[in-house]
Kinemage of the C-alpha trace (Angstrom):
@kinemage 1
@onewidth
@group {chain A} dominant
@subgroup {mainchain}
@vectorlist {calphas} color= white
{ca met a 1} P -14.831 18.408 27.579
{ca arg a 2} L -12.819 20.440 30.010
{ca ala a 3} L -9.761 19.320 31.894
{ca glu a 4} L -7.297 21.007 34.165
{ca ala a 5} L -3.990 21.887 32.562
{ca gly a 6} L -1.608 18.935 32.742
{ca phe a 7} L -4.433 16.416 33.344
{ca pro a 8} L -3.582 15.966 37.066
{ca ala a 9} L -6.162 13.217 37.654
{ca ala a 10} L -4.802 11.128 34.787
{ca val a 11} L -1.209 11.699 35.878
{ca ala a 12} L -2.066 10.711 39.454
{ca ala a 13} L -3.617 7.455 38.224
{ca leu a 14} L -0.488 6.336 36.348
{ca ser a 15} L 1.087 4.780 39.436
{ca asn a 16} L -1.905 2.414 39.615
{ca ile a 17} L -1.034 0.812 36.271
{ca lys a 18} L 1.003 -2.207 37.333
{ca ile a 19} L 1.377 -4.048 34.017
{ca glu a 20} L 4.308 -3.436 31.702
{ca thr a 21} L 3.454 -0.394 29.611
{ca leu a 22} L 5.109 0.851 26.456
{ca ile a 23} L 5.155 4.565 25.694
{ca ile a 24} L 6.149 5.326 22.114
{ca ala a 25} L 7.054 8.952 21.580
{ca ala a 26} L 7.583 10.957 18.428
{ca asp a 27} L 10.789 12.855 17.798
{ca pro a 28} L 10.643 15.752 20.273
{ca thr a 29} L 12.368 18.038 17.766
{ca leu a 30} L 9.426 17.618 15.397
{ca asp a 31} L 5.744 17.706 16.333
{ca gly a 32} L 5.410 15.135 19.108
{ca ala a 33} L 2.439 15.705 21.383
{ca leu a 34} L 4.287 15.015 24.637
{ca gly a 35} L 7.752 16.412 24.258
{ca ala a 36} L 10.807 14.687 25.722
{ca glu a 37} L 10.370 15.894 29.307
{ca ala a 38} L 6.698 14.939 29.522
{ca ala a 39} L 7.302 11.518 27.945
{ca glu a 40} L 10.054 10.796 30.467
{ca arg a 41} L 7.894 12.023 33.363
{ca ile a 42} L 4.913 9.915 32.349
{ca thr a 43} L 7.110 6.856 31.923
{ca ser a 44} L 8.737 7.396 35.313
{ca leu a 45} L 5.310 7.430 36.983
{ca leu a 46} L 4.457 4.010 35.559
{ca pro a 47} L 5.816 1.274 37.831
{ca asn a 48} L 6.711 -0.850 34.790
{ca gly a 49} L 6.906 1.766 32.073
{ca arg a 50} L 9.254 1.708 29.122
{ca leu a 51} L 9.827 4.675 26.820
{ca val a 52} L 10.876 4.373 23.197
{ca thr a 53} L 11.433 7.597 21.277
{ca ile a 54} L 11.583 7.132 17.526
{ca pro a 55} L 13.921 9.605 15.804
{ca gly a 56} L 12.381 11.284 12.785
{ca ala a 57} L 8.854 10.237 13.774
{ca arg a 58} L 6.094 12.789 13.709
{ca his a 59} L 2.988 12.937 15.947
{ca ala a 60} L 1.365 9.933 14.208
{ca val a 61} L 4.369 7.699 14.894
{ca his a 62} L 2.742 4.597 13.419
{ca ala a 63} L 2.112 6.431 10.144
{ca ser a 64} L 5.359 8.365 9.837
{ca lys a 65} L 7.724 5.545 10.877
{ca pro a 66} L 5.704 2.306 10.561
{ca arg a 67} L 8.667 -0.087 10.507
{ca glu a 68} L 10.277 1.495 13.546
{ca phe a 69} L 6.924 1.572 15.337
{ca ala a 70} L 6.301 -2.114 14.594
{ca arg a 71} L 9.829 -3.005 15.694
{ca ala a 72} L 9.370 -1.207 19.024
{ca val a 73} L 6.056 -2.959 19.673
{ca arg a 74} L 7.416 -6.358 18.644
{ca glu a 75} L 10.494 -6.000 20.867
{ca phe a 76} L 8.310 -4.909 23.778
{ca leu a 77} L 5.959 -7.880 23.365
{ca glu a 78} L 8.841 -10.322 23.010
{ca ser a 79} L 10.648 -9.080 26.122
């Protein structure tokens, strides 16, 4: 599959997602796929987006920091 750099079509569609959306990001100082700036940008484009960055988490956040990941999801669902 080929996509334009930065996935402009996907980014443009983010504003159409109206439900509350949780973005969980890995530690940007490690090997996170998004990086801090991109995670913040994506979250800002979501009308009801919430960003949680988990310190010390690697790319597979759920595997590297499972308790913290579960806590973030639980708190999001309970809010």
